[in-house]
PyMOL commands that place a pseudoatom at each C-alpha (Angstrom):
pseudoatom trace, name=CA, resn=MET, resi=1, chain=A, elem=C, hetatm=0, pos=[-29.558, -3.087, 19.263]
pseudoatom trace, name=CA, resn=LEU, resi=2, chain=A, elem=C, hetatm=0, pos=[-29.845, -2.224, 15.563]
pseudoatom trace, name=CA, resn=VAL, resi=3, chain=A, elem=C, hetatm=0, pos=[-28.858, -5.778, 14.648]
pseudoatom trace, name=CA, resn=LEU, resi=4, chain=A, elem=C, hetatm=0, pos=[-31.661, -7.278, 16.714]
pseudoatom trace, name=CA, resn=VAL, resi=5, chain=A, elem=C, hetatm=0, pos=[-34.250, -4.902, 15.286]
pseudoatom trace, name=CA, resn=THR, resi=6, chain=A, elem=C, hetatm=0, pos=[-32.976, -5.629, 11.764]
pseudoatom trace, name=CA, resn=LEU, resi=7, chain=A, elem=C, hetatm=0, pos=[-33.704, -9.322, 12.257]
pseudoatom trace, name=CA, resn=VAL, resi=8, chain=A, elem=C, hetatm=0, pos=[-37.338, -8.418, 12.899]
pseudoatom trace, name=CA, resn=ASP, resi=9, chain=A, elem=C, hetatm=0, pos=[-37.694, -5.747, 10.199]
pseudoatom trace, name=CA, resn=PRO, resi=10, chain=A, elem=C, hetatm=0, pos=[-34.931, -5.678, 7.501]
pseudoatom trace, name=CA, resn=GLU, resi=11, chain=A, elem=C, hetatm=0, pos=[-36.310, -2.445, 6.009]
pseudoatom trace, name=CA, resn=LEU, resi=12, chain=A, elem=C, hetatm=0, pos=[-35.379, -0.630, 9.196]
pseudoatom trace, name=CA, resn=PHE, resi=13, chain=A, elem=C, hetatm=0, pos=[-31.673, -1.181, 8.476]
pseudoatom trace, name=CA, resn=LEU, resi=14, chain=A, elem=C, hetatm=0, pos=[-31.883, 0.347, 5.012]
pseudoatom trace, name=CA, resn=GLY, resi=15, chain=A, elem=C, hetatm=0, pos=[-34.025, 3.267, 6.133]
pseudoatom trace, name=CA, resn=PHE, resi=16, chain=A, elem=C, hetatm=0, pos=[-32.366, 4.089, 9.468]
pseudoatom trace, name=CA, resn=GLU, resi=17, chain=A, elem=C, hetatm=0, pos=[-30.773, 7.547, 9.142]
pseudoatom trace, name=CA, resn=ILE, resi=18, chain=A, elem=C, hetatm=0, pos=[-27.912, 8.485, 11.446]
pseudoatom trace, name=CA, resn=THR, resi=19, chain=A, elem=C, hetatm=0, pos=[-27.715, 12.016, 10.037]
pseudoatom trace, name=CA, resn=LYS, resi=20, chain=A, elem=C, hetatm=0, pos=[-30.019, 13.861, 7.651]
pseudoatom trace, name=CA, resn=ASP, resi=21, chain=A, elem=C, hetatm=0, pos=[-30.234, 11.958, 4.343]
pseudoatom trace, name=CA, resn=ARG, resi=22, chain=A, elem=C, hetatm=0, pos=[-27.426, 9.531, 5.363]
pseudoatom trace, name=CA, resn=THR, resi=23, chain=A, elem=C, hetatm=0, pos=[-28.352, 5.958, 6.247]
pseudoatom trace, name=CA, resn=VAL, resi=24, chain=A, elem=C, hetatm=0, pos=[-26.439, 3.313, 8.168]
pseudoatom trace, name=CA, resn=LEU, resi=25, chain=A, elem=C, hetatm=0, pos=[-25.543, 1.672, 4.869]
pseudoatom trace, name=CA, resn=PHE, resi=26, chain=A, elem=C, hetatm=0, pos=[-23.842, 4.895, 3.709]
pseudoatom trace, name=CA, resn=TYR, resi=27, chain=A, elem=C, hetatm=0, pos=[-21.677, 5.069, 6.819]
pseudoatom trace, name=CA, resn=LEU, resi=28, chain=A, elem=C, hetatm=0, pos=[-20.817, 1.358, 6.692]
pseudoatom trace, name=CA, resn=THR, resi=29, chain=A, elem=C, hetatm=0, pos=[-19.653, 1.821, 3.105]
pseudoatom trace, name=CA, resn=LEU, resi=30, chain=A, elem=C, hetatm=0, pos=[-17.697, 4.990, 3.907]
pseudoatom trace, name=CA, resn=PHE, resi=31, chain=A, elem=C, hetatm=0, pos=[-15.893, 3.633, 6.948]
pseudoatom trace, name=CA, resn=GLY, resi=32, chain=A, elem=C, hetatm=0, pos=[-15.333, 0.239, 5.304]
pseudoatom trace, name=CA, resn=THR, resi=33, chain=A, elem=C, hetatm=0, pos=[-13.605, 1.947, 2.386]
pseudoatom trace, name=CA, resn=ILE, resi=34, chain=A, elem=C, hetatm=0, pos=[-11.464, 4.056, 4.715]
pseudoatom trace, name=CA, resn=LEU, resi=35, chain=A, elem=C, hetatm=0, pos=[-10.506, 0.918, 6.657]
pseudoatom trace, name=CA, resn=ALA, resi=36, chain=A, elem=C, hetatm=0, pos=[-9.586, -1.002, 3.492]
pseudoatom trace, name=CA, resn=VAL, resi=37, chain=A, elem=C, hetatm=0, pos=[-7.435, 1.834, 2.132]
pseudoatom trace, name=CA, resn=SER, resi=38, chain=A, elem=C, hetatm=0, pos=[-5.675, 2.413, 5.446]
pseudoatom trace, name=CA, resn=ARG, resi=39, chain=A, elem=C, hetatm=0, pos=[-4.907, -1.304, 5.863]
pseudoatom trace, name=CA, resn=GLY, resi=40, chain=A, elem=C, hetatm=0, pos=[-3.425, -1.343, 2.389]
pseudoatom trace, name=CA, resn=MET, resi=41, chain=A, elem=C, hetatm=0, pos=[-1.039, 1.456, 3.354]
pseudoatom trace, name=CA, resn=ILE, resi=42, chain=A, elem=C, hetatm=0, pos=[0.524, -0.446, 6.257]
pseudoatom trace, name=CA, resn=PRO, resi=43, chain=A, elem=C, hetatm=0, pos=[3.767, -2.118, 5.123]
pseudoatom trace, name=CA, resn=GLU, resi=44, chain=A, elem=C, hetatm=0, pos=[4.489, -5.743, 5.844]
pseudoatom trace, name=CA, resn=GLU, resi=45, chain=A, elem=C, hetatm=0, pos=[6.330, -6.342, 9.113]
pseudoatom trace, name=CA, resn=ASN, resi=46, chain=A, elem=C, hetatm=0, pos=[8.801, -8.719, 7.515]
pseudoatom trace, name=CA, resn=LEU, resi=47, chain=A, elem=C, hetatm=0, pos=[9.717, -6.405, 4.631]
pseudoatom trace, name=CA, resn=VAL, resi=48, chain=A, elem=C, hetatm=0, pos=[13.506, -6.093, 4.545]
pseudoatom trace, name=CA, resn=PHE, resi=49, chain=A, elem=C, hetatm=0, pos=[15.481, -3.536, 2.560]
pseudoatom trace, name=CA, resn=GLU, resi=50, chain=A, elem=C, hetatm=0, pos=[17.881, -5.485, 0.351]
pseudoatom trace, name=CA, resn=PRO, resi=51, chain=A, elem=C, hetatm=0, pos=[19.673, -3.079, -1.987]
pseudoatom trace, name=CA, resn=GLU, resi=52, chain=A, elem=C, hetatm=0, pos=[21.487, -5.847, -3.837]
pseudoatom trace, name=CA, resn=ALA, resi=53, chain=A, elem=C, hetatm=0, pos=[18.265, -7.694, -4.682]
pseudoatom trace, name=CA, resn=MET, resi=54, chain=A, elem=C, hetatm=0, pos=[16.538, -4.488, -5.753]
pseudoatom trace, name=CA, resn=LEU, resi=55, chain=A, elem=C, hetatm=0, pos=[19.454, -3.339, -7.896]
pseudoatom trace, name=CA, resn=THR, resi=56, chain=A, elem=C, hetatm=0, pos=[19.627, -6.798, -9.489]
pseudoatom trace, name=CA, resn=GLN, resi=57, chain=A, elem=C, hetatm=0, pos=[15.998, -6.371, -10.581]
pseudoatom trace, name=CA, resn=VAL, resi=58, chain=A, elem=C, hetatm=0, pos=[16.843, -2.977, -12.069]
pseudoatom trace, name=CA, resn=ILE, resi=59, chain=A, elem=C, hetatm=0, pos=[19.807, -4.507, -13.931]
pseudoatom trace, name=CA, resn=GLU, resi=60, chain=A, elem=C, hetatm=0, pos=[17.584, -7.279, -15.320]
pseudoatom trace, name=CA, resn=TYR, resi=61, chain=A, elem=C, hetatm=0, pos=[15.058, -4.717, -16.532]
pseudoatom trace, name=CA, resn=THR, resi=62, chain=A, elem=C, hetatm=0, pos=[17.490, -2.145, -17.976]
pseudoatom trace, name=CA, resn=HIS, resi=63, chain=A, elem=C, hetatm=0, pos=[20.331, -4.494, -19.024]
pseudoatom trace, name=CA, resn=TYR, resi=64, chain=A, elem=C, hetatm=0, pos=[22.793, -1.945, -17.654]
pseudoatom trace, name=CA, resn=CYS, resi=65, chain=A, elem=C, hetatm=0, pos=[25.552, -3.094, -15.317]
pseudoatom trace, name=CA, resn=PRO, resi=66, chain=A, elem=C, hetatm=0, pos=[28.998, -1.468, -15.534]
pseudoatom trace, name=CA, resn=ASN, resi=67, chain=A, elem=C, hetatm=0, pos=[31.991, -3.626, -14.633]
pseudoatom trace, name=CA, resn=HIS, resi=68, chain=A, elem=C, hetatm=0, pos=[32.827, -1.585, -11.521]
pseudoatom trace, name=CA, resn=TRP, resi=69, chain=A, elem=C, hetatm=0, pos=[29.398, -2.515, -10.058]
pseudoatom trace, name=CA, resn=LYS, resi=70, chain=A, elem=C, hetatm=0, pos=[30.127, -6.253, -10.032]
pseudoatom trace, name=CA, resn=GLY, resi=71, chain=A, elem=C, hetatm=0, pos=[30.378, -7.550, -6.482]
pseudoatom trace, name=CA, resn=LYS, resi=72, chain=A, elem=C, hetatm=0, pos=[29.501, -4.129, -5.026]
pseudoatom trace, name=CA, resn=LEU, resi=73, chain=A, elem=C, hetatm=0, pos=[25.729, -3.934, -5.586]
pseudoatom trace, name=CA, resn=HIS, resi=74, chain=A, elem=C, hetatm=0, pos=[25.144, -3.806, -1.839]
pseudoatom trace, name=CA, resn=SER, resi=75, chain=A, elem=C, hetatm=0, pos=[27.514, -0.891, -1.273]
pseudoatom trace, name=CA, resn=GLU, resi=76, chain=A, elem=C, hetatm=0, pos=[26.561, 2.705, -0.608]
pseudoatom trace, name=CA, resn=GLU, resi=77, chain=A, elem=C, hetatm=0, pos=[29.106, 3.782, -3.248]
pseudoatom trace, name=CA, resn=VAL, resi=78, chain=A, elem=C, hetatm=0, pos=[27.219, 2.185, -6.130]
pseudoatom trace, name=CA, resn=PHE, resi=79, chain=A, elem=C, hetatm=0, pos=[23.831, 3.389, -4.982]
pseudoatom trace, name=CA, resn=GLN, resi=80, chain=A, elem=C, hetatm=0, pos=[24.621, 7.015, -4.191]
pseudoatom trace, name=CA, resn=LEU, resi=81, chain=A, elem=C, hetatm=0, pos=[27.468, 7.875, -6.542]
pseudoatom trace, name=CA, resn=ASP, resi=82, chain=A, elem=C, hetatm=0, pos=[26.624, 5.888, -9.647]
pseudoatom trace, name=CA, resn=PHE, resi=83, chain=A, elem=C, hetatm=0, pos=[23.010, 4.812, -9.669]
pseudoatom trace, name=CA, resn=TRP, resi=84, chain=A, elem=C, hetatm=0, pos=[21.319, 7.721, -7.909]
pseudoatom trace, name=CA, resn=SER, resi=85, chain=A, elem=C, hetatm=0, pos=[23.296, 10.595, -9.454]
pseudoatom trace, name=CA, resn=ASN, resi=86, chain=A, elem=C, hetatm=0, pos=[22.932, 9.296, -13.038]
pseudoatom trace, name=CA, resn=ASN, resi=87, chain=A, elem=C, hetatm=0, pos=[19.244, 8.396, -13.017]
pseudoatom trace, name=CA, resn=VAL, resi=88, chain=A, elem=C, hetatm=0, pos=[17.444, 11.008, -10.958]
pseudoatom trace, name=CA, resn=ARG, resi=89, chain=A, elem=C, hetatm=0, pos=[18.140, 14.048, -13.088]
for i in range(1, 89): cmd.bond("trace and resi %d" % i, "trace and resi %d" % (i + 1))
show_as sticks, trace
zoom trace
């Protein structure tokens, strides 16, 4: 209904108050922002946890890769015992 009336008188849209001192434009902005932020928080459906790929990126950035890590980047042993315990403190 508001859309049809707005076509006739565009000032009505800007001046139409839903609550005291709050126009339709205010609520469109508020709920549009909430929608944009909430959509940004939803992870991608095809996101896959690949510990080897992630640890390879860390190795490229830090240039730290002990010999006993080679070939075992995907293992729980490297992540929990070596990587996690040394770097989280």
